[in-house]
N, C-alpha and C positions, 0 to 999 in steps of 0.2 A: 900561841900560833893564830889567830883565823884560819877556817877552813882556806878564805883566798887566798891568805897571806900564803896554805901552805901548797894548793897547789901550783903559784908561780914561784913556790923554790925546787915543786918538785921538773915544772918543764923547765929553766933554768940550770938544774941538776941532768936532767939527761942533751944538752944540751943546745935547746929552742935558743933565738937571739930575739932580738928588743932590736925592732927599729923606729930610730928620731926622727919624725918628718917635720916642715919645717911647720912652726904654724900660719894657716889661713888657707884657703882653696884652694884643692889641689887638680887640678886641665884634663891628668891624666888619671883620672878614676876610670875604671870598667865594672856596668854592674851587668852580675852576671843571671839577673831575676831580674825580670820584667812581667809584665799581664801575663796569667797565663788563662786562655780560653777555653773554648768548645767550639770546633764551629756549626755554624747550625745549617744543617741536616735543606741543600736544595730543596723547596717548593718542585712536587710535578707539575711537571709543564702540561698542561693541556689535554693536546691529543696524543699522550700516552696514556696506554689501559696497564691499570696495575695488576702491579704480577699477580700470578693464578698461583695456590700456595696448596689447593687442592685434593686430594688420594683421590681414582676410581674407587666405588663399590667394587669388593671380589663378587667376580661372577658364581654362581652358585653353580656347585657339582650337580654334572650330570644322570640324570639316573637309569639303573640298570644292573 
């Protein structure tokens, strides 16, 4: 018995069912996967200032 036949007999012994469909194309096919892509970030508007992420320098300790 080949690996494929062993997997099929194991599937059927665990209660799996085989559905036989009529030949030809099916009109009720639902595809759950489709094109997956990331959206491109929106370009910055010309009137918007870029975000400032600078950290101010620590002030010197007072001498004394």
